[in-house]
Every structure is written in structure tokens, then in C-alpha cells.
Backbone and ligand atoms as CSV (ligand in chain L), in Angstrom:
chain,resi,resn,atom,element,x,y,z
A,1,MET,N,N,17.476,23.471,-19.819
A,1,MET,CA,C,18.522,23.524,-18.772
A,1,MET,C,C,18.653,22.205,-18.039
A,2,ILE,N,N,17.517,21.566,-17.731
A,2,ILE,CA,C,17.624,20.237,-17.118
A,2,ILE,C,C,17.590,19.137,-18.182
A,3,GLU,N,N,17.571,19.540,-19.432
A,3,GLU,CA,C,17.687,18.658,-20.551
A,3,GLU,C,C,16.647,17.470,-20.445
A,4,ALA,N,N,15.389,17.846,-20.249
A,4,ALA,CA,C,14.334,16.856,-20.250
A,4,ALA,C,C,14.318,16.189,-21.622
A,5,GLN,N,N,14.238,14.881,-21.647
A,5,GLN,CA,C,14.433,14.150,-22.912
A,5,GLN,C,C,13.123,13.807,-23.619
A,6,ALA,N,N,12.074,13.704,-22.826
A,6,ALA,CA,C,10.784,13.258,-23.389
A,6,ALA,C,C,9.708,13.393,-22.345
A,7,ILE,N,N,8.450,13.319,-22.756
A,7,ILE,CA,C,7.401,13.155,-21.745
A,7,ILE,C,C,7.437,11.671,-21.382
A,8,ASN,N,N,7.705,11.412,-20.120
A,8,ASN,CA,C,7.779,9.994,-19.655
A,8,ASN,C,C,6.367,9.393,-19.513
A,9,HIS,N,N,5.448,10.158,-18.929
A,9,HIS,CA,C,4.064,9.744,-18.833
A,9,HIS,C,C,3.193,10.895,-18.399
A,10,ILE,N,N,1.891,10.684,-18.563
A,10,ILE,CA,C,0.868,11.651,-18.116
A,10,ILE,C,C,0.043,10.953,-17.040
A,11,GLY,N,N,-0.052,11.560,-15.846
A,11,GLY,CA,C,-0.774,10.912,-14.766
A,11,GLY,C,C,-2.191,11.470,-14.706
A,12,ILE,N,N,-3.139,10.532,-14.509
A,12,ILE,CA,C,-4.570,10.919,-14.469
A,12,ILE,C,C,-5.165,10.231,-13.195
A,13,ALA,N,N,-5.777,11.041,-12.339
A,13,ALA,CA,C,-6.326,10.540,-11.090
A,13,ALA,C,C,-7.707,9.983,-11.351
A,14,VAL,N,N,-7.951,8.739,-10.902
A,14,VAL,CA,C,-9.240,8.131,-11.069
A,14,VAL,C,C,-9.663,7.432,-9.769
A,15,ARG,N,N,-10.951,7.242,-9.600
A,15,ARG,CA,C,-11.401,6.476,-8.409
A,15,ARG,C,C,-11.106,5.011,-8.588
A,16,SER,N,N,-11.209,4.541,-9.867
A,16,SER,CA,C,-11.038,3.118,-10.134
A,16,SER,C,C,-10.402,2.908,-11.502
A,17,ILE,N,N,-9.274,2.221,-11.578
A,17,ILE,CA,C,-8.646,1.929,-12.842
A,17,ILE,C,C,-9.556,1.049,-13.660
A,18,ALA,N,N,-10.150,0.049,-13.036
A,18,ALA,CA,C,-10.978,-0.902,-13.763
A,18,ALA,C,C,-12.139,-0.205,-14.465
A,19,ALA,N,N,-12.695,0.804,-13.786
A,19,ALA,CA,C,-13.853,1.490,-14.380
A,19,ALA,C,C,-13.510,2.261,-15.636
A,20,HIS,N,N,-12.220,2.554,-15.864
A,20,HIS,CA,C,-11.803,3.334,-17.017
A,20,HIS,C,C,-11.077,2.496,-18.087
A,21,GLN,N,N,-10.864,1.257,-17.763
A,21,GLN,CA,C,-10.039,0.397,-18.672
A,21,GLN,C,C,-10.683,0.270,-20.046
A,22,ASP,N,N,-12.004,0.137,-20.047
A,22,ASP,CA,C,-12.718,-0.039,-21.331
A,22,ASP,C,C,-12.513,1.180,-22.220
A,23,PHE,N,N,-12.589,2.357,-21.640
A,23,PHE,CA,C,-12.408,3.609,-22.402
A,23,PHE,C,C,-11.018,3.648,-23.056
A,24,TYR,N,N,-10.019,3.449,-22.248
A,24,TYR,CA,C,-8.636,3.562,-22.819
A,24,TYR,C,C,-8.294,2.419,-23.769
A,25,GLU,N,N,-8.757,1.195,-23.446
A,25,GLU,CA,C,-8.335,0.043,-24.279
A,25,GLU,C,C,-9.244,-0.079,-25.500
A,26,ARG,N,N,-10.526,-0.149,-25.283
A,26,ARG,CA,C,-11.454,-0.483,-26.369
A,26,ARG,C,C,-11.827,0.764,-27.187
A,27,ILE,N,N,-12.154,1.852,-26.509
A,27,ILE,CA,C,-12.630,3.060,-27.248
A,27,ILE,C,C,-11.434,3.761,-27.878
A,28,LEU,N,N,-10.365,4.004,-27.089
A,28,LEU,CA,C,-9.224,4.729,-27.693
A,28,LEU,C,C,-8.229,3.815,-28.378
A,29,GLY,N,N,-8.236,2.534,-28.025
A,29,GLY,CA,C,-7.367,1.551,-28.662
A,29,GLY,C,C,-5.936,1.584,-28.070
A,30,MET,N,N,-5.807,2.037,-26.848
A,30,MET,CA,C,-4.500,2.004,-26.231
A,30,MET,C,C,-4.184,0.578,-25.742
A,31,ARG,N,N,-2.896,0.295,-25.558
A,31,ARG,CA,C,-2.504,-1.042,-25.061
A,31,ARG,C,C,-2.323,-1.000,-23.559
A,32,PHE,N,N,-3.034,-1.894,-22.853
A,32,PHE,CA,C,-2.862,-1.985,-21.425
A,32,PHE,C,C,-1.523,-2.639,-21.147
A,33,GLU,N,N,-0.737,-2.029,-20.292
A,33,GLU,CA,C,0.619,-2.564,-20.002
A,33,GLU,C,C,0.623,-3.430,-18.727
A,34,ALA,N,N,0.295,-2.785,-17.600
A,34,ALA,CA,C,0.336,-3.486,-16.319
A,34,ALA,C,C,-0.200,-2.531,-15.232
A,35,THR,N,N,-0.486,-3.156,-14.069
A,35,THR,CA,C,-0.723,-2.313,-12.896
A,35,THR,C,C,0.339,-2.598,-11.864
A,36,GLU,N,N,0.496,-1.639,-10.974
A,36,GLU,CA,C,1.516,-1.759,-9.938
A,36,GLU,C,C,1.009,-1.034,-8.729
A,37,THR,N,N,1.375,-1.499,-7.545
A,37,THR,CA,C,1.036,-0.772,-6.297
A,37,THR,C,C,2.244,-0.063,-5.800
A,38,ILE,N,N,2.099,1.217,-5.494
A,38,ILE,CA,C,3.182,1.931,-4.820
A,38,ILE,C,C,2.737,2.231,-3.435
A,39,SER,N,N,3.069,1.311,-2.510
A,39,SER,CA,C,2.438,1.284,-1.185
A,39,SER,C,C,2.735,2.610,-0.436
A,40,ASP,N,N,3.955,3.095,-0.473
A,40,ASP,CA,C,4.259,4.244,0.339
A,40,ASP,C,C,3.528,5.502,-0.138
A,41,GLN,N,N,3.071,5.508,-1.364
A,41,GLN,CA,C,2.347,6.684,-1.916
A,41,GLN,C,C,0.842,6.374,-1.980
A,42,LYS,N,N,0.460,5.182,-1.459
A,42,LYS,CA,C,-0.947,4.794,-1.364
A,42,LYS,C,C,-1.715,4.909,-2.687
A,43,VAL,N,N,-1.064,4.397,-3.746
A,43,VAL,CA,C,-1.727,4.376,-5.021
A,43,VAL,C,C,-1.479,3.072,-5.780
A,44,ASN,N,N,-2.491,2.660,-6.586
A,44,ASN,CA,C,-2.266,1.685,-7.610
A,44,ASN,C,C,-2.094,2.477,-8.905
A,45,VAL,N,N,-1.182,2.048,-9.752
A,45,VAL,CA,C,-1.064,2.756,-11.014
A,45,VAL,C,C,-1.311,1.735,-12.137
A,46,GLY,N,N,-1.962,2.163,-13.196
A,46,GLY,CA,C,-2.256,1.315,-14.365
A,46,GLY,C,C,-1.722,2.039,-15.563
A,47,PHE,N,N,-0.927,1.340,-16.393
A,47,PHE,CA,C,-0.296,1.998,-17.550
A,47,PHE,C,C,-0.954,1.577,-18.863
A,48,PHE,N,N,-1.177,2.555,-19.696
A,48,PHE,CA,C,-1.753,2.361,-21.034
A,48,PHE,C,C,-0.820,3.027,-22.021
A,49,LEU,N,N,-0.528,2.375,-23.156
A,49,LEU,CA,C,0.421,2.893,-24.117
A,49,LEU,C,C,-0.252,3.167,-25.458
A,50,ILE,N,N,0.267,4.184,-26.112
A,50,ILE,CA,C,-0.147,4.435,-27.498
A,50,ILE,C,C,1.093,4.853,-28.294
A,51,GLY,N,N,1.136,4.434,-29.598
A,51,GLY,CA,C,2.263,4.789,-30.424
A,51,GLY,C,C,3.101,3.578,-30.782
A,52,GLN,N,N,4.091,3.816,-31.634
A,52,GLN,CA,C,4.919,2.709,-32.126
A,52,GLN,C,C,5.872,2.243,-31.001
A,53,PRO,N,N,6.134,0.931,-30.952
A,53,PRO,CA,C,7.050,0.428,-29.938
A,53,PRO,C,C,8.371,1.180,-29.929
A,54,GLY,N,N,8.808,1.557,-28.759
A,54,GLY,CA,C,10.009,2.332,-28.595
A,54,GLY,C,C,9.769,3.828,-28.651
A,55,ASN,N,N,8.573,4.189,-29.061
A,55,ASN,CA,C,8.235,5.627,-29.224
A,55,ASN,C,C,6.865,5.910,-28.659
A,56,GLU,N,N,6.496,5.171,-27.590
A,56,GLU,CA,C,5.122,5.260,-27.110
A,56,GLU,C,C,4.921,6.427,-26.151
A,57,ILE,N,N,3.696,6.843,-26.064
A,57,ILE,CA,C,3.255,7.770,-24.953
A,57,ILE,C,C,2.564,6.871,-23.964
A,58,ARG,N,N,2.842,7.103,-22.698
A,58,ARG,CA,C,2.300,6.260,-21.624
A,58,ARG,C,C,1.379,7.125,-20.750
A,59,LEU,N,N,0.154,6.622,-20.543
A,59,LEU,CA,C,-0.736,7.239,-19.546
A,59,LEU,C,C,-0.633,6.405,-18.274
A,60,GLU,N,N,-0.625,7.107,-17.165
A,60,GLU,CA,C,-0.562,6.438,-15.853
A,60,GLU,C,C,-1.832,6.769,-15.111
A,61,LEU,N,N,-2.762,5.789,-15.002
A,61,LEU,CA,C,-3.980,6.052,-14.198
A,61,LEU,C,C,-3.621,5.774,-12.736
A,62,LEU,N,N,-3.965,6.718,-11.898
A,62,LEU,CA,C,-3.630,6.662,-10.474
A,62,LEU,C,C,-4.907,6.467,-9.677
A,63,GLU,N,N,-4.942,5.359,-8.937
A,63,GLU,CA,C,-6.129,5.008,-8.154
A,63,GLU,C,C,-5.736,4.947,-6.709
A,64,PRO,N,N,-6.435,5.694,-5.823
A,64,PRO,CA,C,-6.042,5.676,-4.395
A,64,PRO,C,C,-6.279,4.292,-3.771
A,65,THR,N,N,-5.394,3.883,-2.860
A,65,THR,CA,C,-5.628,2.604,-2.165
A,65,THR,C,C,-6.277,2.795,-0.810
A,66,SER,N,N,-6.414,4.066,-0.380
A,66,SER,CA,C,-7.118,4.317,0.927
A,66,SER,C,C,-7.638,5.758,0.867
A,67,ASN,N,N,-8.516,6.036,1.841
A,67,ASN,CA,C,-9.121,7.363,1.925
A,67,ASN,C,C,-8.134,8.464,2.262
A,68,ASP,N,N,-7.006,8.079,2.881
A,68,ASP,CA,C,-6.054,9.118,3.246
A,68,ASP,C,C,-4.891,9.218,2.184
A,69,SER,N,N,-5.122,8.567,1.059
A,69,SER,CA,C,-4.105,8.670,-0.020
A,69,SER,C,C,-4.096,10.104,-0.572
A,70,PRO,N,N,-2.942,10.637,-0.932
A,70,PRO,CA,C,-2.927,11.999,-1.542
A,70,PRO,C,C,-3.776,12.044,-2.785
A,71,VAL,N,N,-3.888,10.954,-3.485
A,71,VAL,CA,C,-4.697,10.955,-4.734
A,71,VAL,C,C,-6.189,10.988,-4.372
A,72,ALA,N,N,-6.555,10.346,-3.275
A,72,ALA,CA,C,-7.977,10.405,-2.802
A,72,ALA,C,C,-8.311,11.870,-2.453
A,73,LYS,N,N,-7.348,12.519,-1.777
A,73,LYS,CA,C,-7.558,13.908,-1.376
A,73,LYS,C,C,-7.704,14.803,-2.601
A,74,PHE,N,N,-6.841,14.535,-3.618
A,74,PHE,CA,C,-6.899,15.298,-4.865
A,74,PHE,C,C,-8.296,15.193,-5.498
A,75,ILE,N,N,-8.796,13.901,-5.587
A,75,ILE,CA,C,-10.096,13.671,-6.226
A,75,ILE,C,C,-11.228,14.324,-5.442
A,76,GLU,N,N,-11.105,14.234,-4.129
A,76,GLU,CA,C,-12.130,14.845,-3.276
A,76,GLU,C,C,-12.201,16.382,-3.531
A,77,LYS,N,N,-11.042,16.977,-3.671
A,77,LYS,CA,C,-10.952,18.440,-3.845
A,77,LYS,C,C,-11.297,18.870,-5.284
A,78,ARG,N,N,-10.810,18.115,-6.268
A,78,ARG,CA,C,-10.925,18.607,-7.664
A,78,ARG,C,C,-11.661,17.666,-8.565
A,79,GLY,N,N,-11.980,16.468,-8.127
A,79,GLY,CA,C,-12.607,15.500,-8.996
A,79,GLY,C,C,-11.565,14.699,-9.793
A,80,GLU,N,N,-12.016,13.684,-10.507
A,80,GLU,CA,C,-11.074,12.913,-11.290
A,80,GLU,C,C,-10.501,13.793,-12.424
A,81,GLY,N,N,-9.284,13.513,-12.899
A,81,GLY,CA,C,-8.768,14.272,-14.021
A,81,GLY,C,C,-7.273,14.316,-14.001
A,82,LEU,N,N,-6.737,15.195,-14.867
A,82,LEU,CA,C,-5.308,15.322,-15.049
A,82,LEU,C,C,-4.592,15.548,-13.712
A,83,HIS,N,N,-3.609,14.757,-13.386
A,83,HIS,CA,C,-2.945,14.876,-12.113
A,83,HIS,C,C,-1.522,15.423,-12.238
A,84,HIS,N,N,-0.736,14.850,-13.143
A,84,HIS,CA,C,0.630,15.357,-13.333
A,84,HIS,C,C,1.200,14.976,-14.704
A,85,ILE,N,N,2.235,15.704,-15.048
A,85,ILE,CA,C,3.001,15.369,-16.256
A,85,ILE,C,C,4.451,15.061,-15.842
A,86,ALA,N,N,5.006,13.951,-16.357
A,86,ALA,CA,C,6.342,13.548,-15.960
A,86,ALA,C,C,7.301,13.603,-17.133
A,87,TYR,N,N,8.472,14.152,-16.883
A,87,TYR,CA,C,9.495,14.291,-17.941
A,87,TYR,C,C,10.691,13.414,-17.599
A,88,THR,N,N,11.215,12.754,-18.620
A,88,THR,CA,C,12.377,11.908,-18.447
A,88,THR,C,C,13.655,12.767,-18.313
A,89,VAL,N,N,14.422,12.453,-17.300
A,89,VAL,CA,C,15.739,13.137,-17.164
A,89,VAL,C,C,16.799,12.102,-16.775
A,90,SER,N,N,18.044,12.485,-16.907
A,90,SER,CA,C,19.101,11.695,-16.303
A,90,SER,C,C,19.684,12.519,-15.159
A,91,ASN,N,N,20.497,11.906,-14.301
A,91,ASN,CA,C,21.141,12.604,-13.174
A,91,ASN,C,C,20.134,13.412,-12.355
A,92,ILE,N,N,19.124,12.715,-11.840
A,92,ILE,CA,C,17.997,13.398,-11.179
A,92,ILE,C,C,18.456,14.317,-10.023
A,93,GLN,N,N,19.402,13.828,-9.213
A,93,GLN,CA,C,19.804,14.611,-8.064
A,93,GLN,C,C,20.417,15.970,-8.519
A,94,GLU,N,N,21.194,15.923,-9.616
A,94,GLU,CA,C,21.767,17.122,-10.139
A,94,GLU,C,C,20.678,18.016,-10.701
A,95,ARG,N,N,19.675,17.413,-11.328
A,95,ARG,CA,C,18.560,18.190,-11.924
A,95,ARG,C,C,17.790,18.956,-10.814
A,96,ILE,N,N,17.625,18.262,-9.692
A,96,ILE,CA,C,16.898,18.883,-8.582
A,96,ILE,C,C,17.658,20.154,-8.127
A,97,GLN,N,N,19.009,20.000,-8.008
A,97,GLN,CA,C,19.825,21.138,-7.603
A,97,GLN,C,C,19.724,22.294,-8.615
A,98,GLN,N,N,19.723,21.916,-9.937
A,98,GLN,CA,C,19.618,22.945,-10.941
A,98,GLN,C,C,18.276,23.646,-10.863
A,99,LEU,N,N,17.219,22.887,-10.605
A,99,LEU,CA,C,15.884,23.498,-10.530
A,99,LEU,C,C,15.803,24.456,-9.337
A,100,LYS,N,N,16.351,24.006,-8.189
A,100,LYS,CA,C,16.324,24.846,-7.005
A,100,LYS,C,C,17.116,26.129,-7.272
A,101,LYS,N,N,18.280,26.016,-7.932
A,101,LYS,CA,C,19.093,27.207,-8.224
A,101,LYS,C,C,18.345,28.142,-9.140
A,102,ALA,N,N,17.465,27.574,-9.997
A,102,ALA,CA,C,16.663,28.416,-10.918
A,102,ALA,C,C,15.453,29.010,-10.214
A,103,GLY,N,N,15.324,28.725,-8.915
A,103,GLY,CA,C,14.212,29.317,-8.164
A,103,GLY,C,C,12.917,28.488,-8.184
A,104,ILE,N,N,13.017,27.253,-8.694
A,104,ILE,CA,C,11.817,26.424,-8.711
A,104,ILE,C,C,11.641,25.743,-7.345
A,105,LYS,N,N,10.415,25.869,-6.837
A,105,LYS,CA,C,10.128,25.242,-5.516
A,105,LYS,C,C,9.896,23.737,-5.762
A,106,MET,N,N,10.585,22.921,-4.995
A,106,MET,CA,C,10.489,21.448,-5.158
A,106,MET,C,C,9.594,20.925,-4.034
A,107,ILE,N,N,8.694,19.931,-4.385
A,107,ILE,CA,C,8.035,19.159,-3.333
A,107,ILE,C,C,9.043,18.140,-2.803
A,108,ASP,N,N,9.774,17.515,-3.704
A,108,ASP,CA,C,10.799,16.514,-3.300
A,108,ASP,C,C,12.181,17.057,-3.553
A,109,GLU,N,N,12.945,17.217,-2.535
A,109,GLU,CA,C,14.346,17.634,-2.695
A,109,GLU,C,C,15.279,16.428,-2.792
A,110,THR,N,N,14.723,15.263,-2.416
A,110,THR,CA,C,15.433,14.007,-2.558
A,110,THR,C,C,14.571,13.097,-3.373
A,111,PRO,N,N,15.154,12.386,-4.388
A,111,PRO,CA,C,14.297,11.545,-5.216
A,111,PRO,C,C,13.714,10.401,-4.419
A,112,ARG,N,N,12.541,9.973,-4.854
A,112,ARG,CA,C,11.941,8.800,-4.233
A,112,ARG,C,C,11.582,7.796,-5.366
A,113,ARG,N,N,11.156,6.590,-4.941
A,113,ARG,CA,C,10.866,5.552,-5.918
A,113,ARG,C,C,9.445,5.717,-6.442
A,114,GLY,N,N,9.321,5.716,-7.754
A,114,GLY,CA,C,8.030,5.721,-8.381
A,114,GLY,C,C,7.730,4.375,-9.002
A,115,ALA,N,N,6.831,4.370,-9.974
A,115,ALA,CA,C,6.511,3.125,-10.653
A,115,ALA,C,C,7.751,2.633,-11.418
A,116,HIS,N,N,7.811,1.349,-11.677
A,116,HIS,CA,C,8.898,0.717,-12.399
A,116,HIS,C,C,10.241,0.928,-11.685
A,117,HIS,N,N,10.186,1.265,-10.366
A,117,HIS,CA,C,11.406,1.526,-9.581
A,117,HIS,C,C,12.172,2.747,-10.137
A,118,ASN,N,N,11.512,3.581,-10.915
A,118,ASN,CA,C,12.165,4.802,-11.418
A,118,ASN,C,C,12.388,5.765,-10.222
A,119,LEU,N,N,13.333,6.618,-10.375
A,119,LEU,CA,C,13.586,7.700,-9.347
A,119,LEU,C,C,12.765,8.890,-9.817
A,120,ILE,N,N,11.983,9.442,-8.898
A,120,ILE,CA,C,11.096,10.573,-9.273
A,120,ILE,C,C,11.214,11.712,-8.257
A,121,ALA,N,N,10.856,12.921,-8.706
A,121,ALA,CA,C,10.751,14.052,-7.804
A,121,ALA,C,C,9.705,15.000,-8.363
A,122,PHE,N,N,8.864,15.499,-7.458
A,122,PHE,CA,C,7.806,16.430,-7.939
A,122,PHE,C,C,8.238,17.886,-7.691
A,123,LEU,N,N,7.870,18.743,-8.691
A,123,LEU,CA,C,8.048,20.201,-8.605
A,123,LEU,C,C,6.732,20.753,-8.077
A,124,HIS,N,N,6.842,21.781,-7.258
A,124,HIS,CA,C,5.589,22.369,-6.719
A,124,HIS,C,C,4.800,23.078,-7.786
A,125,PRO,N,N,3.462,22.846,-7.823
A,125,PRO,CA,C,2.657,23.459,-8.868
A,125,PRO,C,C,2.700,25.003,-8.850
A,126,LYS,N,N,3.058,25.575,-7.691
A,126,LYS,CA,C,3.175,27.040,-7.628
A,126,LYS,C,C,4.272,27.558,-8.536
A,127,SER,N,N,5.268,26.709,-8.831
A,127,SER,CA,C,6.369,27.138,-9.673
A,127,SER,C,C,6.188,26.742,-11.167
A,128,THR,N,N,5.068,26.078,-11.450
A,128,THR,CA,C,4.923,25.469,-12.774
A,128,THR,C,C,3.601,25.844,-13.424
A,129,GLY,N,N,3.036,26.944,-13.033
A,129,GLY,CA,C,1.775,27.375,-13.680
A,129,GLY,C,C,0.632,26.467,-13.310
A,130,GLY,N,N,0.683,25.862,-12.104
A,130,GLY,CA,C,-0.408,25.076,-11.607
A,130,GLY,C,C,-0.456,23.649,-12.031
A,131,VAL,N,N,0.500,23.199,-12.837
A,131,VAL,CA,C,0.526,21.800,-13.277
A,131,VAL,C,C,1.509,21.040,-12.410
A,132,LEU,N,N,1.056,20.039,-11.681
A,132,LEU,CA,C,1.966,19.221,-10.895
A,132,LEU,C,C,2.926,18.535,-11.934
A,133,THR,N,N,4.228,18.737,-11.732
A,133,THR,CA,C,5.218,18.294,-12.706
A,133,THR,C,C,6.193,17.397,-12.006
A,134,GLU,N,N,6.525,16.294,-12.672
A,134,GLU,CA,C,7.434,15.301,-12.119
A,134,GLU,C,C,8.659,15.169,-12.987
A,135,ILE,N,N,9.829,15.058,-12.420
A,135,ILE,CA,C,10.964,14.585,-13.224
A,135,ILE,C,C,11.220,13.117,-12.811
A,136,CYS,N,N,11.641,12.380,-13.807
A,136,CYS,CA,C,11.655,10.897,-13.679
A,136,CYS,C,C,12.895,10.338,-14.321
A,137,GLN,N,N,13.698,9.669,-13.534
A,137,GLN,CA,C,14.907,9.017,-14.090
A,137,GLN,C,C,14.647,7.555,-14.192
A,138,PRO,N,N,14.497,7.037,-15.390
A,138,PRO,CA,C,14.215,5.592,-15.533
A,138,PRO,C,C,15.298,4.774,-14.880
A,139,GLN,N,N,14.898,3.640,-14.365
A,139,GLN,CA,C,15.812,2.755,-13.647
A,139,GLN,C,C,17.069,2.435,-14.489
A,140,SER,N,N,16.827,2.334,-15.812
A,140,SER,CA,C,17.902,1.953,-16.694
A,140,SER,C,C,18.868,3.121,-16.978
A,141,ALA,N,N,18.470,4.373,-16.656
A,141,ALA,CA,C,19.291,5.504,-17.065
A,141,ALA,C,C,20.482,5.708,-16.075
L,1,CMX,N1,N,-2.154,19.287,-9.462
L,1,CMX,C1,C,-2.053,20.624,-9.088
L,1,CMX,N2,N,-1.838,20.969,-7.818
L,1,CMX,C2,C,-1.665,20.027,-6.900
L,1,CMX,C3,C,-1.761,18.646,-7.203
L,1,CMX,C4,C,-2.017,18.314,-8.548
L,1,CMX,N3,N,-2.075,17.030,-8.968
L,1,CMX,N4,N,-1.505,17.891,-6.112
L,1,CMX,C5,C,-1.312,18.789,-5.127
L,1,CMX,N5,N,-1.411,20.058,-5.585
L,1,CMX,C6,C,-1.231,21.286,-4.837
L,1,CMX,C7,C,-2.009,21.292,-3.546
L,1,CMX,O1,O,-3.281,21.828,-3.722
L,1,CMX,C8,C,-1.161,22.196,-2.680
L,1,CMX,O2,O,-1.376,23.541,-2.982
L,1,CMX,P1,P,-1.311,24.647,-1.820
L,1,CMX,O3,O,0.110,24.633,-1.335
L,1,CMX,O4,O,-1.688,25.912,-2.563
L,1,CMX,O5,O,-2.290,24.241,-0.799
L,1,CMX,C9,C,0.268,21.897,-3.135
L,1,CMX,O6,O,0.135,21.350,-4.483
L,1,CMX,C10,C,1.010,20.885,-2.341
L,1,CMX,O7,O,0.183,19.742,-2.232
L,1,CMX,P2,P,0.041,18.877,-0.854
L,1,CMX,O8,O,-0.744,17.691,-1.164
L,1,CMX,O9,O,-0.300,19.777,0.259
L,1,CMX,O10,O,1.626,18.528,-0.624
L,1,CMX,P3,P,2.343,17.201,-0.240
L,1,CMX,O11,O,3.770,17.573,-0.132
L,1,CMX,O12,O,1.673,16.560,0.944
L,1,CMX,O13,O,2.107,16.219,-1.486
L,1,CMX,C11,C,2.144,15.413,-3.726
L,1,CMX,C12,C,2.314,16.605,-2.772
L,1,CMX,C13,C,1.909,16.036,-5.106
L,1,CMX,C14,C,3.411,14.617,-3.733
L,1,CMX,C15,C,0.937,14.556,-3.314
L,1,CMX,O14,O,-0.165,15.334,-3.163
L,1,CMX,C16,C,0.667,13.452,-4.326
L,1,CMX,O15,O,-0.112,13.623,-5.252
L,1,CMX,N6,N,1.195,12.267,-4.109
L,1,CMX,C17,C,0.940,11.130,-5.000
L,1,CMX,C18,C,2.096,11.087,-5.870
L,1,CMX,C19,C,1.886,10.130,-7.000
L,1,CMX,O16,O,1.242,10.427,-7.957
L,1,CMX,N7,N,2.567,8.977,-6.907
L,1,CMX,C20,C,2.614,8.013,-7.917
L,1,CMX,C21,C,3.641,8.409,-8.952
L,1,CMX,C22,C,4.186,7.225,-9.666
L,1,CMX,C23,C,5.105,7.674,-10.800
L,1,CMX,O17,O,4.798,8.662,-11.464
L,1,CMX,O18,O,6.020,6.903,-11.092
């Protein structure tokens, strides 16, 4: 119904991106892409890619930048691990309205800026079987 096009990325909460870089790059053989700071969400994100160019799966390691970061609170409560799954969509504002009409509880009713300046919105885990779910409109879309 919201015509999700692909899994955009999988978010994993970690205390330190650097501490996990060896596992993803050397042990799994993923390609490190870049890190980025998203100041208003108090996280550094590090991207690792696997798959053929143009058809990659991207992991997003999320590292809190302060003790009051939502990701720090997540790790404190549940430990490091899977944090969210993001799906690529177009027309994100319209998708949010469709989701709300379908009875999905939204954390974000207005899109905000995520990594790569993409527009993102989170769905409440209560409406998604406990998995924090993000819709993500790439900047280019
Ligand atoms: N998985 C499952 N449940 C989660 C969760 C997660 N990762 N994070 C939060 N929840 C649950 C909480 O336990 C809470 O449940 P209850 O209502 O039962 O208590 C509920 O979801 C709401 O969480 P909250 O933290 O109280 O709500 P907020 O509105 O303050 O924040 C959220 C929600 C998810 C936006 C915030 O916790 C968060 O994680 N922010 C960081 C966002 C992030 O990852 N930014 C970088 C993204 C970059 C990108 O992808 O481009």
C-alpha cells in the first residue's frame, strides 16, 4: 500500500562504531562507506555495504554521541543489537498519511532529516510487531 521499494538499510545500535569495524569489514568482508554525525538525533552513523554495486544492502551502525542520546537509552535498556529496519519510499508525506489512515501509530508525523540528508519517519514499534520501522525517502527521490 505504501509501495516500499526496497530495504534501505538495517540499523544496529552499538556503543562504538570503531570497536565493530573489524568484524564488519575484515571478518564479514563488507565495504566501509563513511561515517556521519546526525547532531539533532545525537548519533554517529557508520555505513557498511554488501552486494553488487547498485544492488547493495547497507548496514547502519548507530553510536550515541552522549549519554542522553536515544540510542544510549536503547543500549542501556536492551543492550547493543538490532535497532531498526528502514524501507525506501517515495512521497514520504503522503506515505505517512496512508499509514495513519491504515491505523498505524507514527512516532514521526512529519518527516525529519536522517543520514545522507534523506527524509525519514519512524513508525511506532507497537504497530509493527515490536520492530522499530523507518520509512526513508532518499534525497534523490
Ligand atoms: N526497537 C523497539 N522498540 C523501541 C526502539 C527500538 N529500537 N526504540 C524505542 N522503542 C520503543 C520504546 O521502548 C517505547 O516503548 P513504550 O512506548 O512501550 O515505552 C517506544 O518505542 C517509544 O520510544 P521512545 O524512545 O519513548 O520514543 P521517542 O519518541 O522519544 O523516540 C525514537 C523514538 C525511536 C525516534 C528514538 O528512541 C530513537 O531511537 N531515536 C534515534 C533515531 C535514529 O536512529 N536516528 C538515526 C537515523 C538515521 C537514518 O536512519 O537515516
